[in-house]
VMD Tcl script that draws the C-alpha trace (Angstrom):
set ca {
  {-73.28 107.59 -221.34}
  {-74.66 107.30 -217.74}
  {-73.40 104.30 -215.63}
  {-74.31 103.97 -212.12}
  {-72.34 101.61 -210.46}
  {-71.72 100.27 -206.81}
  {-68.41 98.31 -206.38}
  {-68.10 95.80 -209.06}
  {-64.97 94.62 -207.86}
  {-65.53 92.48 -204.24}
  {-66.19 93.88 -201.12}
  {-67.73 97.39 -200.69}
  {-65.01 99.80 -199.02}
  {-65.71 102.66 -196.45}
  {-66.30 105.40 -199.30}
  {-69.30 103.88 -199.94}
  {-72.33 106.94 -200.46}
  {-69.33 109.67 -199.67}
  {-69.05 110.21 -203.06}
  {-70.64 111.59 -206.01}
  {-69.88 114.03 -208.86}
  {-71.19 117.54 -208.63}
  {-71.63 119.82 -211.57}
  {-68.77 123.12 -211.13}
  {-71.63 125.69 -212.34}
  {-74.87 124.49 -211.34}
  {-74.31 122.06 -208.61}
  {-76.64 119.47 -209.43}
  {-75.56 116.27 -207.43}
  {-75.15 113.19 -210.10}
  {-74.39 110.78 -207.26}
  {-71.81 108.21 -208.37}
  {-71.73 107.59 -211.82}
  {-69.67 107.66 -214.53}
  {-70.60 110.24 -216.91}
  {-68.07 114.02 -217.42}
  {-70.95 116.84 -217.86}
  {-73.89 118.07 -215.97}
  {-76.93 116.72 -217.90}
  {-78.49 120.01 -217.31}
  {-76.30 122.40 -217.91}
  {-73.21 120.77 -219.25}
  {-70.75 122.13 -217.02}
  {-68.30 119.89 -216.10}
  {-68.14 117.40 -213.68}
  {-65.81 117.05 -210.47}
  {-66.29 114.38 -207.57}
  {-66.86 115.68 -203.77}
  {-66.15 113.19 -201.31}
  {-68.45 114.01 -197.74}
  {-66.00 114.17 -195.51}
  {-68.76 114.14 -192.37}
  {-68.61 110.45 -193.12}
  {-65.24 109.76 -193.65}
  {-63.10 109.74 -190.54}
  {-58.55 110.62 -191.58}
  {-55.99 112.20 -189.36}
  {-52.41 112.99 -189.69}
  {-51.61 109.22 -187.79}
  {-54.03 107.71 -189.61}
  {-51.93 108.69 -192.60}
  {-48.31 108.39 -191.53}
  {-49.23 104.78 -190.77}
  {-49.15 104.21 -194.18}
  {-46.60 102.59 -196.91}
  {-45.45 105.71 -198.76}
  {-47.01 106.33 -201.97}
  {-50.81 107.85 -203.06}
  {-52.87 105.67 -201.70}
  {-51.92 106.77 -198.57}
  {-54.81 109.43 -198.99}
  {-57.09 106.62 -199.29}
  {-60.09 109.17 -197.94}
  {-59.20 111.55 -200.14}
  {-59.78 109.27 -204.01}
  {-62.43 108.16 -204.89}
  {-62.38 104.63 -205.40}
  {-64.43 102.27 -203.65}
  {-63.12 98.94 -203.04}
  {-59.49 98.53 -202.40}
  {-59.75 95.48 -204.35}
  {-60.54 97.51 -207.57}
  {-57.43 99.39 -207.07}
  {-54.15 99.36 -209.24}
  {-51.16 100.23 -207.80}
  {-47.84 100.57 -209.25}
  {-45.90 102.25 -206.20}
  {-47.00 106.02 -207.51}
  {-46.28 108.89 -205.19}
  {-44.72 110.37 -202.01}
  {-42.22 111.74 -204.42}
  {-39.00 113.69 -202.91}
  {-40.07 117.10 -201.95}
  {-35.60 118.99 -202.42}
  {-34.68 122.08 -200.99}
  {-32.69 123.12 -203.49}
  {-30.73 125.68 -201.89}
  {-28.46 126.59 -204.55}
  {-31.19 126.75 -207.05}
  {-33.07 129.12 -204.86}
  {-30.15 131.78 -204.52}
  {-29.66 131.51 -208.74}
  {-32.85 132.56 -209.05}
  {-33.62 134.71 -206.43}
  {-36.32 133.40 -203.72}
  {-35.90 132.99 -200.20}
  {-36.03 129.50 -200.24}
  {-37.35 126.38 -202.83}
  {-38.74 122.95 -203.08}
  {-38.61 121.30 -206.17}
  {-41.26 118.68 -206.01}
  {-39.16 115.68 -208.31}
  {-42.11 113.73 -210.51}
  {-39.44 112.17 -212.20}
  {-39.27 109.36 -210.32}
  {-42.55 107.22 -210.43}
  {-43.17 104.51 -212.01}
  {-43.35 105.62 -215.70}
  {-41.53 108.72 -215.32}
  {-43.94 111.64 -214.61}
  {-46.86 112.97 -212.45}
  {-49.75 111.48 -215.24}
  {-49.48 108.25 -213.12}
  {-50.73 109.88 -210.59}
  {-54.28 110.54 -212.35}
  {-53.79 107.38 -214.48}
  {-54.06 105.06 -211.55}
  {-56.88 106.24 -209.93}
  {-58.72 106.02 -213.35}
  {-57.68 102.50 -213.83}
  {-58.65 101.84 -211.22}
  {-62.36 102.86 -211.60}
  {-62.75 101.58 -215.03}
  {-62.19 98.18 -213.35}
  {-64.90 99.16 -210.45}
  {-67.30 100.33 -213.37}
  {-66.30 96.60 -215.24}
  {-65.00 98.32 -218.30}
  {-63.22 96.16 -220.46}
  {-60.69 98.95 -222.08}
  {-58.84 101.52 -221.33}
  {-57.51 104.65 -223.31}
  {-56.37 107.60 -223.37}
  {-55.10 111.60 -225.66}
  {-51.78 111.77 -224.97}
  {-49.35 114.62 -225.68}
  {-46.96 111.92 -224.78}
  {-47.00 111.02 -221.02}
  {-50.49 109.90 -220.22}
  {-49.32 106.86 -222.56}
  {-47.19 105.69 -220.93}
  {-48.87 106.20 -218.00}
  {-52.17 104.39 -218.96}
  {-51.30 101.84 -220.86}
  {-48.14 101.06 -217.94}
  {-51.84 100.54 -215.46}
  {-53.78 99.27 -218.04}
  {-50.98 96.29 -218.00}
  {-51.00 95.86 -214.71}
  {-54.97 96.03 -214.07}
  {-55.17 93.17 -217.11}
  {-57.12 94.91 -219.76}
  {-56.92 96.04 -223.06}
  {-55.46 99.47 -223.47}
  {-56.13 102.36 -226.97}
  {-53.55 105.13 -226.98}
  {-54.22 108.19 -228.85}
  {-50.93 110.78 -229.54}
  {-50.12 113.39 -232.25}
  {-48.22 111.88 -234.42}
  {-44.90 114.37 -234.02}
  {-44.50 113.71 -230.42}
  {-40.80 112.07 -229.30}
  {-39.87 108.91 -230.29}
  {-39.67 107.00 -226.79}
  {-42.71 108.16 -225.46}
  {-44.54 106.26 -227.83}
  {-41.62 103.77 -227.86}
  {-42.43 103.95 -224.13}
  {-46.48 103.03 -224.72}
  {-45.93 100.09 -227.36}
  {-43.66 98.10 -224.95}
  {-46.66 97.63 -222.04}
  {-48.75 96.24 -224.89}
  {-51.23 99.07 -225.49}
  {-52.40 99.99 -229.35}
  {-50.77 103.25 -230.05}
  {-52.92 105.09 -232.17}
  {-50.88 107.93 -233.88}
  {-53.34 110.88 -235.49}
  {-52.26 113.05 -238.13}
  {-53.30 117.07 -236.03}
  {-53.28 118.73 -233.57}
  {-53.86 117.63 -229.24}
  {-57.24 118.39 -230.20}
  {-57.89 115.96 -233.15}
  {-55.83 113.44 -230.89}
  {-58.81 114.29 -227.88}
  {-61.76 114.45 -230.99}
  {-60.75 110.79 -231.53}
  {-60.44 109.37 -228.32}
  {-63.52 111.07 -227.26}
  {-65.14 108.68 -229.90}
  {-63.60 105.82 -228.95}
  {-65.32 105.93 -225.47}
  {-69.01 107.24 -226.85}
  {-68.76 104.28 -229.87}
  {-66.57 101.46 -228.23}
  {-67.59 102.16 -224.45}
  {-63.78 102.81 -223.74}
  {-63.02 104.05 -219.88}
  {-61.14 106.97 -221.93}
  {-59.14 108.11 -218.20}
  {-58.76 112.77 -219.79}
  {-62.85 112.37 -221.02}
  {-64.93 109.65 -219.69}
  {-63.37 109.00 -216.31}
  {-62.25 112.30 -216.30}
  {-63.45 113.15 -213.46}
  {-62.11 110.76 -210.90}
  {-59.46 111.21 -213.45}
  {-58.42 114.07 -212.00}
  {-58.45 113.03 -208.71}
  {-55.71 111.27 -208.73}
  {-53.28 114.74 -209.21}
  {-54.93 116.01 -206.09}
  {-51.81 113.43 -204.21}
  {-49.15 116.01 -205.18}
  {-50.79 119.07 -203.54}
  {-51.52 116.71 -200.34}
  {-47.83 115.33 -200.35}
  {-46.42 118.75 -200.25}
  {-48.74 119.42 -197.19}
  {-47.54 116.56 -195.60}
  {-43.83 116.90 -196.49}
  {-43.66 120.63 -195.22}
  {-44.80 119.37 -191.84}
  {-48.91 119.67 -192.47}
  {-48.25 123.67 -193.98}
  {-47.92 125.14 -197.20}
  {-45.46 127.91 -198.71}
  {-46.01 130.79 -200.19}
  {-46.56 129.56 -204.02}
  {-46.92 126.75 -206.11}
  {-45.28 127.33 -209.54}
  {-46.99 124.47 -211.77}
  {-46.53 123.61 -215.66}
  {-49.46 123.79 -217.41}
  {-51.31 122.18 -220.60}
  {-55.21 121.24 -219.43}
  {-55.15 122.82 -216.18}
  {-55.74 119.91 -214.42}
  {-52.72 119.39 -212.28}
  {-52.76 123.05 -211.22}
  {-56.89 122.80 -210.27}
  {-56.06 119.25 -208.72}
  {-53.38 120.01 -206.23}
  {-55.57 122.97 -205.02}
  {-58.67 120.87 -204.44}
  {-56.30 118.29 -202.82}
  {-54.94 121.03 -200.45}
  {-58.46 122.35 -199.86}
  {-59.95 119.64 -199.12}
  {-56.69 118.26 -196.16}
  {-58.00 121.78 -194.47}
  {-62.01 120.44 -194.89}
  {-60.10 117.26 -192.84}
  {-59.11 119.37 -190.77}
  {-55.29 117.70 -191.62}
  {-53.92 121.58 -192.32}
  {-55.16 124.75 -190.48}
  {-54.40 127.57 -193.42}
  {-55.16 126.79 -197.38}
  {-53.64 129.93 -198.10}
  {-51.32 129.66 -201.24}
  {-51.60 131.46 -204.22}
  {-51.22 128.76 -206.80}
  {-49.35 129.90 -210.21}
  {-49.02 128.87 -213.78}
  {-46.56 128.26 -216.40}
  {-46.86 127.51 -219.79}
  {-44.84 127.76 -223.34}
  {-45.28 131.36 -225.36}
  {-46.28 128.98 -228.13}
  {-48.80 127.33 -226.18}
  {-50.52 129.38 -223.35}
  {-54.13 130.01 -223.43}
  {-54.61 129.63 -219.73}
  {-51.78 132.78 -219.28}
  {-53.64 134.42 -222.29}
  {-56.62 134.51 -220.18}
  {-55.08 135.21 -217.55}
  {-53.31 138.19 -218.74}
  {-55.99 139.65 -220.44}
  {-58.50 139.40 -217.83}
  {-60.74 137.30 -219.72}
  {-63.55 135.60 -217.34}
  {-63.03 132.08 -220.45}
  {-59.67 130.62 -222.09}
  {-59.76 131.03 -225.46}
  {-57.95 128.42 -227.68}
  {-54.94 128.39 -229.65}
  {-55.93 126.75 -232.49}
  {-52.20 125.32 -234.22}
  {-49.70 125.71 -230.97}
  {-46.06 126.14 -231.98}
  {-43.26 124.90 -229.48}
  {-41.07 122.30 -228.62}
  {-42.64 121.57 -225.51}
  {-45.13 118.71 -226.63}
  {-45.82 118.02 -223.31}
  {-47.73 121.07 -222.93}
  {-48.81 121.64 -226.27}
  {-52.53 121.68 -225.42}
  {-54.66 124.25 -227.60}
  {-57.96 123.44 -225.61}
  {-57.46 123.32 -222.19}
  {-60.04 120.85 -220.39}
  {-59.49 122.73 -217.12}
  {-58.39 125.46 -218.03}
  {-61.14 127.86 -216.94}
  {-61.31 125.80 -213.77}
  {-57.26 126.49 -213.43}
  {-58.05 130.11 -214.05}
  {-60.47 130.34 -211.23}
  {-57.83 128.84 -209.42}
  {-55.05 131.56 -209.66}
  {-57.25 134.48 -209.40}
  {-58.48 133.11 -205.88}
  {-55.52 132.15 -204.27}
  {-53.84 135.25 -205.49}
  {-51.42 133.55 -207.93}
  {-50.28 134.64 -211.33}
  {-49.30 132.30 -214.49}
  {-46.75 133.23 -216.86}
  {-45.57 132.32 -220.26}
  {-41.74 131.09 -221.31}
  {-39.55 130.85 -224.70}
  {-38.70 127.09 -225.82}
  {-35.29 128.04 -225.03}
  {-36.15 129.40 -221.59}
  {-37.05 126.32 -221.16}
  {-34.71 124.05 -222.45}
  {-32.39 126.72 -220.01}
  {-34.07 125.91 -217.38}
  {-33.52 122.03 -218.29}
  {-30.02 122.59 -217.89}
  {-30.26 125.20 -214.50}
  {-32.14 122.21 -212.89}
  {-29.72 119.46 -213.34}
  {-26.86 121.28 -212.59}
  {-27.78 122.85 -209.54}
  {-30.16 120.33 -208.42}
  {-29.18 117.18 -209.70}
  {-32.10 116.20 -211.36}
  {-32.86 115.80 -215.04}
  {-36.41 116.80 -216.84}
  {-38.03 117.62 -219.74}
  {-38.98 120.76 -220.86}
  {-42.38 120.80 -220.17}
  {-41.57 119.51 -216.22}
  {-38.53 122.07 -215.91}
  {-40.46 124.80 -217.02}
  {-41.65 125.94 -213.89}
  {-38.19 126.75 -212.96}
  {-37.99 129.10 -215.30}
  {-42.01 130.39 -215.01}
  {-40.25 131.38 -211.90}
  {-37.26 132.83 -212.54}
  {-39.27 134.83 -215.24}
  {-41.87 135.81 -212.85}
  {-39.23 136.83 -210.23}
  {-37.52 139.08 -212.68}
  {-40.99 140.81 -213.97}
  {-41.21 141.59 -209.64}
  {-43.94 139.30 -209.39}
  {-42.79 136.46 -207.30}
  {-41.01 138.28 -204.29}
  {-37.23 137.53 -203.63}
  {-39.14 136.51 -199.58}
  {-40.97 133.96 -201.13}
  {-41.02 129.91 -199.95}
  {-41.83 128.09 -202.85}
  {-42.02 124.71 -204.02}
  {-41.61 123.93 -208.39}
  {-43.10 121.18 -209.32}
  {-41.16 118.97 -211.63}
  {-43.30 116.61 -213.41}
  {-41.55 114.87 -216.23}
  {-38.11 113.37 -216.91}
  {-36.11 114.41 -219.38}
  {-34.92 111.20 -220.91}
  {-37.95 110.63 -222.79}
  {-37.24 114.48 -224.64}
  {-33.99 113.40 -225.42}
  {-33.84 115.03 -229.19}
  {-34.89 118.30 -228.45}
  {-32.00 118.89 -226.89}
  {-28.21 120.38 -229.38}
  {-25.35 118.17 -229.72}
  {-23.96 118.40 -225.90}
  {-20.28 120.41 -225.94}
  {-18.49 118.71 -223.03}
  {-17.58 115.15 -224.45}
  {-14.58 114.70 -225.10}
  {-13.18 111.02 -227.02}
  {-9.61 110.03 -226.63}
  {-7.17 107.03 -226.80}
  {-6.87 104.37 -223.78}
  {-3.48 106.22 -222.88}
  {-2.40 108.26 -219.87}
  {-1.09 110.51 -222.00}
  {-4.56 111.72 -223.31}
  {-6.06 111.59 -220.26}
  {-3.67 113.93 -219.35}
  {-4.46 116.12 -221.91}
  {-8.08 116.00 -221.93}
  {-7.94 116.54 -218.41}
  {-5.24 118.48 -216.81}
  {-6.49 121.57 -218.41}
  {-10.01 121.34 -216.55}
  {-7.96 121.34 -213.02}
  {-6.02 124.27 -213.02}
}
mol new
graphics top color blue
foreach p $ca { graphics top sphere $p radius 0.5 }
foreach p [lrange $ca 0 end-1] q [lrange $ca 1 end] { graphics top cylinder $p $q radius 0.2 }
display resetview
């Protein structure tokens, strides 16, 4: 289905006429429509904003609230009254000197998206997609999810007053299932892989006219993630680091971060858009890394992902080819790590920065460490690691802690427990 639309919620905004969907492959301009594949070549569609018609400055941005909507001119929602805003974005960019020393780079920053409203970066794309669903007058939204997007979509749908249906593999961690349920969403657990889940969600979009955020709303959905790139640039004083390391599942986050950076350069907000975009994936599901390492021009699917890093277990990445192109274009690289390395990175990140991430979020740190050890990242580099989701939703993947002591309520027991540790 292709649905053409102007603003449907209220007054027409400043971006009217400045937004269109363009095919990545053949370049055909489809206008402002609800579609995700080109009707000429079936290539993926992406949002194009005409910055000749949109005025944006650093001063204008800095005067606004500290959430992702401060980058209003970069976000493809025409009417402000359709916006669903939970306060997502402008998350901390933490300088992590002790972690930099432990890993072996000159300077390291952690982009901490664990503090978003539903505790992952998925609030960024979900917020844009649900806002667009309101603009297109859709009565219900949904998503295919490995866990985090389910909670984000359900929360934004609830705030927007829309029904929601979230599809997840039945193997997803229980806290993520409960999290999506608490907002009133209908949770559909599918026996199968994420790719099976995605097919079910696509059927729902096609047969029931549901706005599935990462299917028929996907070109608009991915635009939310580019605000992470805009924030990194602004928080570093409108400049870029040498490298940004990104956890990759579908590949959309990495390519969107780079798109945000490229658009910031086009709009005149930064002088240079050079940055090495770097992908981190688990060894048990690393199709983008495999394609990069093998020099392929396509991303071959992983039919049966085998990793405890569930949030990244997408065997057929929807934006994998685009991510691969961005990595090569920017002089970046891609690395896969073991499940144990991902778990170890959770502990290292917590110890050195106080941030508790899920393995799929801390894998950027694990990937940086591995690539540094292999000589693919220089010790003199300034690096940003994107940490994308909280560890509180994945407690079951961690072994029982060994640093707990249970004592009776007496000073003698207290002294016996603490005294030896202070010597």
